[in-house]
C-alpha positions in Angstrom: 70.8 91.8 94.1 74.1 90.5 95.8 72.7 88.4 98.1 70.9 86.4 95.2 73.9 86.1 93.3 76.2 84.6 96.6 73.1 81.7 96.7 72.9 81.0 93.3 76.6 80.3 93.2 76.5 78.7 97.1 73.9 76.3 95.7 75.6 75.6 92.4 78.8 74.6 94.9 76.3 72.4 97.1 74.2 70.5 94.0 77.7 69.8 93.1 79.0 68.5 96.5 75.8 66.6 97.0 76.6 64.4 93.9 79.7 62.9 95.5 78.2 62.0 98.6 78.8 57.9 99.1 75.0 56.1 98.2 74.0 53.5 100.3 75.4 49.7 100.5 73.8 47.5 97.7 71.4 45.2 98.3 72.4 42.1 99.6 71.2 38.7 97.7 67.9 37.7 98.3 67.2 40.7 99.3 63.4 42.2 98.2 62.4 44.8 96.4 59.0 46.9 96.5 57.5 49.0 93.8 55.0 51.4 95.0 52.8 52.9 92.5 51.2 56.0 93.3 47.9 57.4 91.9 46.2 60.7 91.5 43.2 62.0 92.2 43.3 64.4 88.9 42.8 63.5 85.9 45.6 62.3 85.2 46.4 58.1 84.4 48.1 56.1 87.1 52.3 56.8 87.0 54.6 54.4 88.8 57.5 56.6 90.2 59.7 53.9 88.9 58.7 55.0 85.2 59.5 58.8 86.6 62.9 57.2 87.7 62.6 57.2 91.6 62.6 54.1 93.8 61.9 53.2 96.6 63.6 50.5 98.3 64.1 48.2 101.3 66.4 45.9 101.9 66.7 42.8 104.5 69.5 41.1 105.6 68.5 38.7 108.7 65.2 40.0 108.9 66.4 43.7 109.8 65.6 46.6 107.7 68.6 48.5 106.4 68.2 52.2 106.0 69.3 53.5 102.3 71.1 56.5 104.3 74.5 55.5 106.0 76.0 57.0 108.6 79.0 57.9 105.9 76.2 60.0 103.5 74.9 61.8 107.0 78.5 63.0 107.8 79.0 64.0 104.6 75.5 65.7 104.5 76.8 67.9 107.3 80.1 68.7 106.3 78.8 69.7 103.1 76.4 72.1 105.1 78.9 73.3 106.9 81.0 74.3 104.1 78.0 75.6 102.4 77.5 77.8 105.0 81.2 79.1 105.4 81.0 79.6 101.4 78.3 81.6 101.6 79.8 84.0 104.4 82.7 84.6 103.1 81.3 85.2 99.7 79.0 87.8 101.5 81.8 89.5 103.0 83.3 89.8 100.1 81.2 91.8 98.0 80.4 93.6 101.0 83.9 94.6 100.9 84.1 94.9 97.4 80.5 97.6 97.8 82.7 99.7 100.5 85.5 100.2 98.2 83.3 101.1 95.2 81.5 103.5 97.5 84.6 105.5 99.0 85.6 105.9 95.5 82.2 107.5 94.4 81.6 109.6 97.4 84.8 111.4 98.5 86.6 112.6 95.3 85.6 116.2 95.5 85.6 116.6 99.5 89.3 115.6 100.0 92.6 116.2 98.3 93.6 117.7 95.1 96.4 119.2 93.0 99.5 120.3 94.7 103.0 121.2 94.3 106.1 120.4 96.7 109.9 119.7 96.9 111.2 116.0 97.0 114.2 115.1 98.8 116.8 115.8 96.1 115.4 119.5 96.4 113.4 119.5 93.0 109.9 120.4 92.6 106.8 117.9 92.1 103.3 118.3 91.7 100.8 115.9 91.9 101.0 115.0 87.9 104.2 113.1 88.8 102.5 110.8 90.7 99.8 109.9 88.0 99.4 105.8 87.7 100.1 105.5 91.1 98.2 104.3 94.2 99.9 107.0 97.1 99.8 106.6 100.3 100.0 110.2 102.0 101.0 110.6 105.6 101.5 114.3 107.0 104.5 114.6 109.8 107.7 116.2 110.8 111.0 114.3 112.0 111.7 115.7 115.4 108.4 114.0 116.2 109.2 112.0 119.2 106.5 109.0 118.9 103.6 109.1 117.3 105.3 110.0 113.6 108.0 107.1 114.0 105.3 104.4 115.3 102.9 106.0 112.2 105.7 105.2 109.4 106.6 101.4 110.8 103.1 101.1 110.6 103.2 102.3 107.0 106.2 100.1 106.3 104.6 97.2 108.2 101.7 97.4 106.1 103.9 97.9 102.8 105.7 94.2 103.4 101.6 92.7 104.1 100.8 94.5 101.1 103.3 93.1 98.5 102.1 89.9 99.7 98.5 90.1 98.8 98.8 91.5 95.6 100.5 91.0 92.4 100.5 95.3 92.1 103.8 95.4 93.5 105.3 98.9 92.9 102.2 100.5 92.2 101.5 101.6 95.7 104.1 104.3 97.1 104.0 105.7 100.6 105.0 109.4 100.9 105.6 111.2 104.1 105.2 115.1 104.1 106.7 117.4 106.5 104.8 120.3 107.9 107.5 121.5 109.5 109.6 122.9 106.9 112.2 125.0 108.8 113.7 122.1 110.1 112.6 119.6 107.8 115.0 120.1 104.7 115.7 117.7 101.9 118.6 116.1 102.8 117.0 115.8 106.4 113.9 114.1 105.6 116.0 112.1 103.2 117.9 110.3 105.7 115.0 110.4 108.8 112.8 108.2 105.8 116.1 105.5 105.6 114.9 104.1 109.2 111.8 103.4 107.4 110.5 101.6 104.4 113.1 101.9 101.8 109.9 102.7 98.9 109.1 106.1 100.7 109.3 109.3 99.5 109.7 111.9 101.3 108.2 116.0 100.5 108.1 119.1 101.8 107.5 122.9 100.9 106.8 126.3 101.3 104.7 127.8 103.8 102.4 128.6 101.4 102.4 125.5 99.3 102.3 123.5 102.6 99.0 125.2 103.5 97.7 124.8 100.1 98.0 120.7 100.2 97.1 120.4 103.8 93.8 122.9 103.3 93.0 120.3 100.2 93.2 117.5 102.7 92.1 118.7 105.6 95.0 118.5 107.7 95.4 120.5 110.7 99.1 121.0 111.7 99.9 123.9 114.4 102.0 126.7 113.2 106.0 126.4 114.1 107.8 128.7 116.2 108.5 132.1 114.2 111.6 131.9 116.7 114.7 132.1 114.9 116.3 131.0 117.9 114.0 128.1 119.0 114.4 124.8 117.4 113.1 122.6 120.2 109.4 122.7 119.8 106.6 120.4 118.6 104.0 120.7 115.9 100.7 119.2 116.4 98.8 117.6 113.8 96.3 115.6 112.3 96.8 112.0 112.6 95.4 110.4 109.5 97.3 108.4 106.5 95.2 109.2 103.0 95.2 106.6 100.0 95.1 108.4 96.6 94.2 106.4 93.4 96.3 106.6 90.2 94.2 109.6 89.1 94.9 111.3 91.9 91.5 111.2 93.8 90.5 110.3 97.2 90.4 106.5 97.7 90.5 105.8 101.4 91.5 107.0 105.1 92.9 105.2 107.9 93.5 106.2 111.3 96.0 105.9 114.1 94.4 102.5 115.4 93.9 100.7 112.5 96.4 97.7 112.3 98.8 96.9 109.4 97.5 94.3 108.5 93.9 95.4 108.3 94.6 98.8 106.0 96.7 96.2 104.0 93.9 94.0 103.5 91.5 97.3 102.8 93.9 98.4 100.4 94.5 95.2 98.1 90.5 95.0 98.0 90.6 99.0 97.1 93.1 98.2 94.4 92.1 95.7 93.4 87.9 96.8 92.3 89.3 100.2 91.1 88.3 100.9 87.6 89.3 104.2 86.0 87.0 107.2 86.0 85.8 106.5 82.1 85.2 102.9 82.5 
């Protein structure tokens, strides 16, 4: 269905462009015109092609016949043909991306995500309801992470800048960092940490019970931090995944560690453009 729609749109574009092609040069003075009358063997009377609005003509200039198709016309046909193919492929890829975005919206709502209650960098309790009407980009990590978390947060910050150039929905996408190391990552510590990345970042943490609930909802793995009060030098193993949540709080997509900032920005721009509320 989508392919047929693309072909119809492309054919209309091609027809419009062909009408603008340069025509053959006008006949020279004294040139002759031969009109061909074609008869059919059916019961219909003979009909002149000239009466049908079709005329075959040959012109001679110095005894040499001139083709009605000029080099300019041939060049234009090749250019239009190439443009037709490019336009068809572009529309096909665009509709494929839109289909994938709608498919992700429909299949992922009941599998990943859900309500949560956490604590922000001001020490106040917040829930998923506080973010309704916004697109969320969730990343789970911890501030003492030596390399992976800084790299992923830098990538998210770069993606946010690229996304802002690809859409007019500025301010509707909020990057959220959720710490899974509540023992060391206090709200103040998280606030200071996120200043090194994008200014739009929101930092969250919570109690052990709150973090277990939200990580379970989003299928995030993380190793339990050390329980030894004297041990402050430890690493927390965790999933490296970024989740996109729609304005109604439903899971929309996820992006792995290998995804590039530009790729994520393009996909999110497409997803936000085709997304519709559940009641529509």
